BAVOGU-591797 format. One record per atom (N, C-alpha, C): atom name; residue in three letters; x, y, z; residue number from 1. Coordinates in Angstrom, 1 decimal. Each point is the difference from the previous one (the first is absolute). Layout:
residues N
R  name  resn      px      py      pz  resi
R    CA   ALA       X       Y       Z   NUM
...
This chain:
residues 103
R  name  resn      px      py      pz  resi
R     N   MET    11.7   -13.4    -7.6     1
R    CA   MET    -0.1     1.4     0.3     1
R     C   MET    -1.4     0.5    -0.2     1
R     N   TYR    -0.5     0.8     0.9     2
R    CA   TYR    -1.4     0.5    -0.2     2
R     C   TYR     0.1     1.5    -0.2     2
R     N   ASN    -0.8     0.5    -0.9     3
R    CA   ASN    -0.2     1.4    -0.3     3
R     C   ASN    -1.1     0.5     0.8     3
R     N   TYR     0.2     1.0     0.9     4
R    CA   TYR    -1.0     0.6     0.9     4
R     C   TYR    -0.1     1.4    -0.4     4
R     N   TYR    -1.2     0.5     0.0     5
R    CA   TYR    -0.4     1.4    -0.3     5
R     C   TYR    -0.6     0.6     1.2     5
R     N   PHE     0.2     1.3     0.2     6
R    CA   PHE    -0.6     0.6     1.3     6
R     C   PHE    -0.5     1.4    -0.2     6
R     N   ALA    -0.9     0.3     0.8     7
R    CA   ALA    -0.5     1.4     0.2     7
R     C   ALA     0.3     0.4     1.5     7
R     N   LEU     0.8     1.0     0.2     8
R    CA   LEU     0.5     0.4     1.3     8
R     C   LEU    -0.5     1.3     0.4     8
R     N   ALA    -0.4     0.1     1.2     9
R    CA   ALA    -0.5     1.3     0.6     9
R     C   ALA     0.1    -0.1     1.5     9
R     N   SER    -0.3     1.1     0.7    10
R    CA   SER     0.0    -0.1     1.4    10
R     C   SER    -1.1    -0.9     0.5    10
R     N   VAL     0.2    -0.6     1.2    11
R    CA   VAL    -1.0    -0.8     0.6    11
R     C   VAL    -1.3     0.7     0.2    11
R     N   ASN     0.1     1.3     0.4    12
R    CA   ASN    -1.2     0.8     0.2    12
R     C   ASN    -0.8     0.2    -1.3    12
R     N   PHE     0.7     0.3    -1.1    13
R    CA   PHE    -0.7     0.2    -1.3    13
R     C   PHE    -0.7    -1.3    -0.4    13
R     N   LEU     0.7    -1.1     0.1    14
R    CA   LEU    -0.6    -1.3    -0.5    14
R     C   LEU    -1.1    -0.6     0.9    14
R     N   THR     0.1     0.4     1.3    15
R    CA   THR    -1.0    -0.7     0.9    15
R     C   THR    -1.1     1.0     0.5    15
R     N   ASN     0.2     1.3    -0.1    16
R    CA   ASN    -1.0     1.0     0.4    16
R     C   ASN    -0.5     0.9    -1.0    16
R     N   GLU     0.8     0.5    -0.9    17
R    CA   GLU    -0.4     1.0    -0.9    17
R     C   GLU    -0.7    -0.5    -1.3    17
R     N   GLU     0.4    -1.2    -0.4    18
R    CA   GLU    -0.5    -0.6    -1.2    18
R     C   GLU    -0.8    -1.3     0.3    18
R     N   PRO    -0.9    -0.4    -0.9    19
R    CA   PRO    -0.8    -1.2     0.2    19
R     C   PRO     0.7    -1.3    -0.4    19
R     N   VAL     1.3    -0.1     0.4    20
R    CA   VAL     0.8    -1.2    -0.4    20
R     C   VAL    -0.6    -1.3     0.5    20
R     N   GLU    -0.6     0.0     1.2    21
R    CA   GLU    -0.6    -1.2     0.6    21
R     C   GLU    -1.1    -0.5    -1.0    21
R     N   GLU    -0.8     1.0    -0.4    22
R    CA   GLU    -1.1    -0.4    -0.9    22
R     C   GLU     0.5    -0.5    -1.3    22
R     N   ILE     1.0     0.7    -0.6    23
R    CA   ILE     0.6    -0.5    -1.2    23
R     C   ILE     0.5    -1.4     0.1    23
R     N   LEU     0.8    -0.3     1.0    24
R    CA   LEU     0.6    -1.3     0.2    24
R     C   LEU    -1.1    -1.0     0.3    24
R     N   ARG    -1.0     0.3     0.7    25
R    CA   ARG    -1.1    -0.9     0.3    25
R     C   ARG    -0.7    -0.4    -1.2    25
R     N   GLU    -0.3     1.0    -0.9    26
R    CA   GLU    -0.7    -0.2    -1.2    26
R     C   GLU     0.8    -0.9    -1.0    26
R     N   ARG     1.3     0.2     0.0    27
R    CA   ARG     0.9    -0.8    -0.8    27
R     C   ARG     0.1    -1.4     0.5    27
R     N   THR     0.0    -0.1     1.3    28
R    CA   THR     0.0    -1.4     0.6    28
R     C   THR    -1.2    -0.7    -0.3    28
R     N   ASN    -1.2     0.6     0.1    29
R    CA   ASN    -1.2    -0.6    -0.4    29
R     C   ASN    -0.1    -0.4    -1.4    29
R     N   TYR     0.6     0.8    -0.9    30
R    CA   TYR     0.0    -0.3    -1.4    30
R     C   TYR     0.9    -1.2    -0.3    30
R     N   TYR     1.2     0.0     0.6    31
R    CA   TYR     0.9    -1.2    -0.1    31
R     C   TYR    -0.7    -1.3     0.5    31
R     N   ASN    -0.6     0.1     1.1    32
R    CA   ASN    -0.7    -1.2     0.6    32
R     C   ASN    -1.1    -0.4    -1.0    32
R     N   SER    -0.7     0.9    -0.6    33
R    CA   SER    -1.1    -0.4    -0.9    33
R     C   SER     0.5    -0.7    -1.3    33
R     N   ILE     1.2     0.3    -0.4    34
R    CA   ILE     0.6    -0.7    -1.2    34
R     C   ILE     1.0    -1.0     0.4    34
R     N   ASN     0.1    -0.4     1.3    35
R    CA   ASN     1.0    -1.0     0.5    35
R     C   ASN     1.4     0.3    -0.4    35
R     N   LYS     0.4     1.3     0.2    36
R    CA   LYS     1.4     0.4    -0.3    36
R     C   LYS     0.7     0.2     1.4    36
R     N   ASP     1.2    -0.4     0.0    37
R    CA   ASP     0.8     0.2     1.3    37
R     C   ASP     0.3     1.5     0.2    37
R     N   ILE     0.0     0.4     1.2    38
R    CA   ILE     0.3     1.4     0.4    38
R     C   ILE     1.4     0.3    -0.4    38
R     N   ASP     0.3     1.0    -0.7    39
R    CA   ASP     1.3     0.4    -0.4    39
R     C   ASP     0.4     1.4     0.4    39
R     N   PHE    -0.6     0.5     1.1    40
R    CA   PHE     0.3     1.3     0.4    40
R     C   PHE    -0.1     0.0     1.6    40
R     N   TRP     0.7     0.9     0.6    41
R    CA   TRP     0.1     0.1     1.4    41
R     C   TRP     0.2     1.4     0.5    41
R     N   LEU    -0.5     0.4     1.1    42
R    CA   LEU     0.2     1.3     0.6    42
R     C   LEU     1.0    -0.3     1.2    42
R     N   ILE     1.2     0.6    -0.1    43
R    CA   ILE     1.0    -0.2     1.0    43
R     C   ILE     0.5     1.3     0.6    43
R     N   ARG     0.0     0.1     1.3    44
R    CA   ARG     0.5     1.2     0.7    44
R     C   ARG     1.5    -0.1     0.1    44
R     N   ASN     0.6     1.2    -0.1    45
R    CA   ASN     1.5     0.1     0.1    45
R     C   ASN     0.7    -1.1    -0.7    45
R     N   PRO    -0.1    -0.1    -1.3    46
R    CA   PRO     0.6    -1.1    -0.8    46
R     C   PRO     1.5     0.2     0.0    46
R     N   ASP     0.8    -1.1     0.2    47
R    CA   ASP     1.5     0.1     0.0    47
R     C   ASP     0.6     0.5    -1.3    47
R     N   PHE    -0.7    -0.2    -1.1    48
R    CA   PHE     0.7     0.3    -1.3    48
R     C   PHE     0.1     1.5    -0.1    48
R     N   ILE    -0.7     0.9     0.7    49
R    CA   ILE     0.1     1.4    -0.2    49
R     C   ILE     1.4     0.5     0.5    49
R     N   LYS     0.5    -0.7     1.0    50
R    CA   LYS     1.3     0.4     0.5    50
R     C   LYS     1.2    -0.1    -1.0    50
R     N   SER    -0.1    -1.0    -0.8    51
R    CA   SER     1.1    -0.2    -1.0    51
R     C   SER    -0.3     0.5    -1.4    51
R     N   ASN    -1.3     0.1    -0.4    52
R    CA   ASN    -0.3     0.3    -1.4    52
R     C   ASN    -0.5     1.4    -0.2    52
R     N   ILE    -0.4     0.7     1.0    53
R    CA   ILE    -0.6     1.3    -0.2    53
R     C   ILE     0.7     1.0     0.9    53
R     N   ILE     0.3     1.2    -0.6    54
R    CA   ILE     0.5     1.1     0.8    54
R     C   ILE    -1.1     0.8     0.5    54
R     N   LEU    -0.2     0.0     1.3    55
R    CA   LEU    -1.1     0.8     0.6    55
R     C   LEU     0.6     1.1     0.9    55
R     N   ASN    -0.7     1.0     0.3    56
R    CA   ASN     0.5     1.1     0.8    56
R     C   ASN     0.2    -0.6     1.5    56
R     N   GLN     1.2    -0.1     0.4    57
R    CA   GLN     0.3    -0.6     1.3    57
R     C   GLN    -0.4     0.9     1.2    57
R     N   GLN    -0.2     1.3    -0.3    58
R    CA   GLN    -0.3     0.9     1.1    58
R     C   GLN    -1.4    -0.2     0.5    58
R     N   GLN    -0.9    -0.6    -0.8    59
R    CA   GLN    -1.4    -0.2     0.4    59
R     C   GLN    -0.1    -1.5     0.4    59
R     N   ALA    -0.4    -0.2     1.2    60
R    CA   ALA    -0.2    -1.4     0.5    60
R     C   ALA    -1.4    -0.4    -0.2    60
R     N   VAL    -0.4    -0.1    -1.3    61
R    CA   VAL    -1.3    -0.4    -0.4    61
R     C   VAL    -0.1    -1.5    -0.2    61
R     N   PRO    -0.9    -0.7     0.6    62
R    CA   PRO    -0.1    -1.4    -0.3    62
R     C   PRO    -0.7    -0.2    -1.4    62
R     N   TYR     0.6    -0.9    -0.7    63
R    CA   TYR    -0.5    -0.3    -1.4    63
R     C   TYR    -0.7    -1.3     0.0    63
R     N   ALA    -0.9    -0.1    -1.0    64
R    CA   ALA    -0.6    -1.3    -0.4    64
R     C   ALA     0.0    -0.1    -1.5    64
R     N   ALA     0.0    -1.3    -0.4    65
R    CA   ALA     0.0    -0.3    -1.4    65
R     C   ALA    -1.1    -1.0    -0.4    65
R     N   ILE    -0.6     0.2    -1.1    66
R    CA   ILE    -0.8    -1.1    -0.6    66
R     C   ILE     1.0    -0.6    -1.0    66
R     N   ILE     0.3    -1.3     0.2    67
R    CA   ILE     0.9    -0.7    -0.8    67
R     C   ILE    -0.8    -1.1    -0.8    67
R     N   SER     0.3    -0.1    -1.3    68
R    CA   SER    -0.7    -0.9    -0.8    68
R     C   SER     0.9    -0.7    -1.1    68
R     N   LEU    -0.4    -1.1    -0.5    69
R    CA   LEU     0.7    -0.6    -1.1    69
R     C   LEU    -0.6     0.6    -1.3    69
R     N   ASP    -1.1     0.7     0.1    70
R    CA   ASP    -0.7     0.6    -1.2    70
R     C   ASP     0.4     1.4    -0.2    70
R     N   LYS     0.8     0.3    -1.0    71
R    CA   LYS     0.4     1.4    -0.3    71
R     C   LYS    -1.2     0.9    -0.4    71
R     N   ASP    -0.9    -0.6    -0.7    72
R    CA   ASP    -1.2     0.8    -0.4    72
R     C   ASP    -0.8     0.5     1.2    72
R     N   PHE    -0.1    -0.8     1.0    73
R    CA   PHE    -0.8     0.3     1.2    73
R     C   PHE     0.7     1.2     0.7    73
R     N   ILE     1.3     0.0     0.1    74
R    CA   ILE     0.8     1.0     0.6    74
R     C   ILE    -0.1     1.3    -0.8    74
R     N   GLN     0.0    -0.1    -1.3    75
R    CA   GLN    -0.1     1.2    -0.8    75
R     C   GLN    -1.4     0.6     0.1    75
R     N   TRP    -1.0    -0.9     0.1    76
R    CA   TRP    -1.4     0.5     0.2    76
R     C   TRP    -0.1     0.7     1.4    76
R     N   LEU     0.6    -0.6     1.0    77
R    CA   LEU     0.0     0.7     1.3    77
R     C   LEU     0.6     1.4     0.0    77
R     N   LYS     1.1     0.1    -0.8    78
R    CA   LYS     0.6     1.3    -0.1    78
R     C   LYS    -1.0     1.0    -0.6    78
R     N   LEU    -0.7    -0.4    -1.0    79
R    CA   LEU    -1.0     0.9    -0.6    79
R     C   LEU    -1.2     0.3     1.0    79
R     N   ARG    -0.4    -1.0     0.7    80
R    CA   ARG    -1.1     0.1     1.0    80
R     C   ARG     0.4     0.8     1.2    80
R     N   LEU     1.2    -0.2     0.6    81
R    CA   LEU     0.3     0.6     1.2    81
R     C   LEU     0.9     1.3    -0.2    81
R     N   ILE     0.6     0.1    -1.1    82
R    CA   ILE     0.8     1.2    -0.4    82
R     C   ILE     1.3     0.2     0.9    82
R     N   PHE    -0.2     0.2     1.3    83
R    CA   PHE     1.1     0.4     0.8    83
R     C   PHE     0.8    -1.3     0.6    83
R     N   VAL     0.4    -0.9    -0.9    84
R    CA   VAL     0.8    -1.1     0.4    84
R     C   VAL     1.2    -0.1    -0.9    84
R     N   MET     1.1    -0.5     0.5    85
R    CA   MET     1.1    -0.3    -0.8    85
R     C   MET     0.0    -1.4    -0.5    85
R     N   ILE     0.2    -0.2    -1.3    86
R    CA   ILE     0.0    -1.4    -0.5    86
R     C   ILE     1.4    -0.4    -0.4    86
R     N   GLY     0.2    -1.3     0.1    87
R    CA   GLY     1.3    -0.5    -0.4    87
R     C   GLY     0.0    -1.6    -0.1    87
R     N   GLU     1.1    -0.5    -0.1    88
R    CA   GLU     0.1    -1.5    -0.1    88
R     C   GLU     1.3    -0.5     0.5    88
R     N   PHE     0.0    -1.2     0.4    89
R    CA   PHE     1.3    -0.6     0.5    89
R     C   PHE    -0.1    -1.5    -0.3    89
R     N   LYS     1.2    -0.7     0.0    90
R    CA   LYS     0.0    -1.4    -0.2    90
R     C   LYS     0.5    -0.6     1.3    90
R     N   SER    -0.5    -1.2     0.3    91
R    CA   SER     0.4    -0.7     1.2    91
R     C   SER    -0.2    -1.5    -0.2    91
R     N   GLN     0.9    -0.7     0.6    92
R    CA   GLN    -0.1    -1.5     0.0    92
R     C   GLN    -1.1    -0.4     1.0    92
R     N   LEU    -0.4     0.9     0.9    93
R    CA   LEU    -1.0    -0.3     1.0    93
R     C   LEU    -1.4    -0.1    -0.6    93
R     N   ASP    -0.7    -1.1     0.3    94
R    CA   ASP    -1.4    -0.2    -0.4    94
R     C   ASP    -0.8     0.6     1.1    94
R     N   ILE    -0.5     1.2    -0.1    95
R    CA   ILE    -0.8     0.6     1.0    95
R     C   ILE    -1.2    -0.8     0.5    95
R     N   LYS    -0.6    -0.7    -1.0    96
R    CA   LYS    -1.2    -0.9     0.4    96
R     C   LYS     0.4    -1.0     1.0    96
R     N   LYS     1.2    -0.4     0.1    97
R    CA   LYS     0.4    -1.1     0.8    97
R     C   LYS     0.8     0.4     1.3    97
R     N   THR     0.0     1.3     0.3    98
R    CA   THR     0.7     0.5     1.1    98
R     C   THR    -1.0     0.4     1.2    98
R     N   SER     0.6     0.0     1.1    99
R    CA   SER    -0.8     0.4     1.2    99
R     C   SER    -0.1     1.5     0.1    99
R     N   ILE     0.6     0.8    -0.9   100
R    CA   ILE    -0.1     1.5     0.1   100
R     C   ILE    -1.4     0.4    -0.1   100
R     N   LEU    -0.9    -0.7    -0.7   101
R    CA   LEU    -1.3     0.4    -0.1   101
R     C   LEU    -0.9    -0.1     1.2   101
R     N   SER     0.5    -0.9     0.9   102
R    CA   SER    -0.8    -0.2     1.2   102
R     C   SER     0.4     1.0     1.1   102
R     N   SER     1.1     0.8    -0.2   103
R    CA   SER     0.4     0.9     1.1   103
R     C   SER    -0.6     1.3    -0.1   103
């Protein structure tokens, strides 16, 4: 069982309003420099929000999540981005080994 942590917001917020691309690029470069495997992903319309989070169903807003195995990273994102919802879930699915990341 894997523990995943997430920061959730609208796709627009994460891709247009905040410098998330820069944050993730810098973290990727840092991980590469220390030979650490990537343990975070940006996923649009993640399936877990349907079953784990109650969202206002009247607004058809597409969501995106930054998912990580690192709880501290997600908490840091909450402090950095402010307008994100954070949470966690457990799954038997190893995200690193799925094709969900290539879609």
